C-alpha positions in Angstrom: 0.0 0.0 0.0 2.8 2.4 0.9 4.6 1.6 -2.4 1.5 2.6 -4.4 1.0 5.8 -2.4 4.7 6.8 -2.9 4.4 6.0 -6.7 1.2 8.2 -6.9 2.9 11.1 -5.2 5.9 10.8 -7.5 3.6 10.8 -10.6 1.8 13.8 -9.3 5.1 15.7 -8.7 6.2 14.8 -12.2 3.0 16.1 -13.7 3.2 19.4 -11.8 6.9 19.8 -12.9 5.9 19.1 -16.5 3.0 21.6 -16.4 5.3 24.2 -14.8 7.9 23.7 -17.5 5.4 24.0 -20.2 3.9 27.2 -18.9 7.4 28.7 -18.3 9.3 27.6 -21.4 6.9 26.4 -24.1 3.5 28.1 -23.7 3.5 31.1 -26.0 0.3 32.8 -24.6 -1.2 35.8 -26.2 -0.9 39.6 -26.0 -3.7 41.5 -24.2 -4.5 45.2 -24.2 -6.3 47.0 -21.4 -9.0 49.6 -22.0 -7.2 52.9 -22.9 -8.1 55.6 -20.5 -7.5 58.3 -23.2 -7.9 58.3 -27.0 -6.8 61.4 -29.0 -7.8 62.5 -32.5 -5.9 65.4 -34.0 -2.7 67.0 -35.2 0.7 65.6 -34.3 3.4 67.4 -32.3 3.5 69.4 -29.0 1.8 72.4 -30.7 -0.9 70.4 -32.5 0.6 71.6 -35.8 1.4 68.3 -37.6 -0.5 65.8 -39.7 -3.5 64.1 -38.1 -2.8 61.1 -35.8 -4.4 58.8 -33.3 -2.9 58.5 -29.8 -3.8 56.2 -26.9 -2.3 55.1 -23.6 -2.7 51.5 -22.5 -1.2 48.5 -20.7 0.0 45.6 -22.8 0.7 42.3 -21.1 1.3 38.7 -22.0 -0.7 35.7 -20.7 2.4 33.6 -20.8 5.2 33.5 -18.2 7.8 33.7 -21.0 6.4 37.0 -22.3 5.5 38.1 -25.8 7.8 39.5 -28.5 5.7 42.2 -30.2 7.0 42.9 -33.8 4.6 45.6 -34.9 1.4 47.5 -33.9 -1.0 49.4 -36.1 -4.4 51.0 -35.9 -7.4 51.0 -38.3 -10.0 53.7 -38.2 -13.4 53.3 -39.9 -16.0 56.0 -40.3 -19.2 55.6 -42.4 -17.7 53.2 -44.8 -14.3 55.0 -45.0 -11.3 53.1 -43.7 -7.8 54.3 -43.0 -4.8 52.5 -41.5 -2.5 54.5 -39.3 0.5 52.2 -39.6 3.4 54.4 -38.4 3.8 53.3 -34.8 5.7 55.5 -32.3 5.8 54.6 -28.6 7.4 55.6 -25.3 7.0 58.4 -22.9 7.0 62.2 -23.3 10.5 63.3 -24.3 11.6 59.7 -25.0 9.5 58.6 -28.0 10.9 56.2 -30.6 9.6 54.6 -33.8 8.1 51.2 -32.9 10.5 48.5 -34.0 9.7 45.6 -31.7 8.8 45.5 -28.0 9.1 42.7 -25.4 6.0 42.6 -23.3 6.4 40.6 -20.0 3.6 38.9 -18.1 3.6 41.8 -15.7 2.9 44.2 -18.6 4.2 47.5 -19.8 2.4 50.8 -19.9 3.3 53.2 -22.7 1.9 56.0 -24.9 1.2 54.8 -28.4 1.1 57.3 -31.3 -0.3 56.1 -34.7 0.5 58.3 -37.7 -0.5 58.2 -41.3 1.8 56.5 -43.8 4.2 58.7 -45.9 2.2 58.1 -49.1 0.3 61.4 -49.0 -2.7 59.9 -47.2 -5.0 62.4 -45.6 -7.7 61.6 -43.0 -9.9 64.3 -41.6 -11.9 63.8 -38.4 -15.4 64.4 -39.6 -18.7 63.9 -37.8 -19.9 60.3 -37.6 -19.5 57.0 -35.8 -16.0 55.6 -35.6 -14.7 52.1 -35.1 -11.1 52.0 -33.9 -9.3 48.7 -34.1 -5.8 47.9 -32.8 -3.8 45.1 -34.4 -0.6 43.4 -33.2 1.8 41.1 -35.0 4.2 38.9 -32.9 7.6 37.7 -33.9 7.3 34.7 -36.2 3.5 35.2 -36.7 2.2 35.4 -40.3 -0.7 37.7 -39.8 -1.7 40.3 -37.2 -4.2 39.7 -34.4 -6.9 42.2 -33.4 -6.3 43.3 -29.8 -9.3 45.5 -29.2 -12.1 47.4 -31.0 -13.3 50.7 -29.6 -16.5 52.6 -30.8 -16.5 56.4 -30.6 -18.8 59.1 -31.8 -18.0 62.5 -33.2 -20.8 65.1 -33.3 -21.3 67.8 -35.9 -20.5 70.6 -33.5 -17.3 68.9 -32.3 -16.2 68.3 -35.9 -16.6 72.0 -36.6 -14.4 72.9 -33.6 -11.7 70.6 -34.9 -11.5 72.7 -38.1 -9.7 75.4 -36.0 -5.9 75.5 -36.2 -3.9 73.7 -33.4 -7.0 71.9 -32.2 -7.3 68.2 -31.0 -10.0 66.0 -29.5 -9.6 63.8 -26.4 -11.9 60.9 -25.5 -11.6 60.2 -21.7 -12.8 56.8 -20.4 -15.5 56.9 -17.7 -15.2 53.7 -15.6 -18.6 54.1 -13.9 -20.5 54.8 -17.2 -18.3 52.5 -19.3 -18.1 55.0 -22.2 -15.9 57.7 -23.6 -16.5 61.4 -23.1 -15.0 63.8 -25.7 -13.6 67.2 -25.1 -11.8 69.6 -27.4 -8.5 71.3 -26.7 -7.0 74.2 -28.6 -3.3 75.0 -28.2 -3.0 78.8 -27.7 -0.5 80.4 -30.0 1.4 81.7 -27.0 1.5 78.3 -25.3 2.6 76.6 -28.6 5.4 79.1 -29.0 6.6 78.5 -25.4 6.6 74.7 -25.9 8.6 75.1 -29.1 11.1 77.3 -27.3 11.5 74.9 -24.5 11.9 72.0 -26.9 14.6 73.9 -28.8 16.5 74.7 -25.6 16.3 71.0 -24.6 17.7 69.9 -28.0 20.5 72.5 -27.8 21.5 71.3 -24.3 21.5 67.7 -25.5 23.7 68.5 -28.4 26.2 70.2 -26.1 
């Protein structure tokens, strides 16, 4: 009886070790994206004076212990039958942004700001009134096709669209946890504020060069 009990315990320990090894070294898992707290539509740059882009901030994490090697990230935006891919990916934090060229995402996750810009083929996308479907896609290392991480539905009213026609103006959607929806608000960069930001940025670049 004792021999069978010992054998059963040994088999159980072997199974636990095998499962642990599989979860640690072999299980690839998948990439998961949390609900962005902020989504931005509008011009690029600290002065809101560049080409239109989409910005969001989120936590990316892997469901596997070994982590996830993210090769690329892009965003698709649809409005009333019109679709545009924002496939130029820039990520990081303010003052330390880099072109997205691969990112290792651990199981604990990584929180970054993600900027999605239009391709350099002359594409123009205006933020007009209507219902928007925003989809984020990720492609892992060794994968043949991208996977959709999340779809977000947003709405832009006629009055808000008219406000966005003003120079140096962008639109922020802030996530409301209690209402489970996004609330839009428009921000216009004052010319004085924009000039000050440009001056500070120039001084910072000069100090870095020295």
